[in-house]
C-alpha positions, 0 to 999 in steps of 0.5 A: 815406844819402838821394840827397841826402847822396850826391851831397854826399858825391861833391862833397867836396872832401874825401879821405874817407879822410883824414876816416876815418883822422883821424875813427878816431885824433883824433875824440874831439878832433874834428880830423876835425870842422875837417878838413872846416871844421865849426867850430862843430860841433868846439869843442862835439865837443872840448868833450865829448869827442867826446859822452863817445864816443858821436859818436865812433862815430855820426861814424865810423859815418857816415864808414864807410857812406860810404866803402864805397857811395863805392869800391862806386860806384867799382868799378861794384858799385852801379847809380844808381837810375834802372838799379835801376827798370830791372832791378825793370821787366824782372824 
């Protein structure tokens, strides 16, 4: 995940746990896209039944990765990019 997408994920008004379970159970009919207010891609995903499952799986993996990274940061397991660079410089 890029630094820009991490910042966007942290600023997101949506609950990533809700998005994950919505995508897991209702992602093939694109309820997750409509929940996140992505109407155009939601309609396309709905008409293709989640891209025959491929789009659904990719979305699920991206959401799960984002959720894991955010929970790690909340727990303090993942430091900021600058602290990582400082540790590398100290070695």
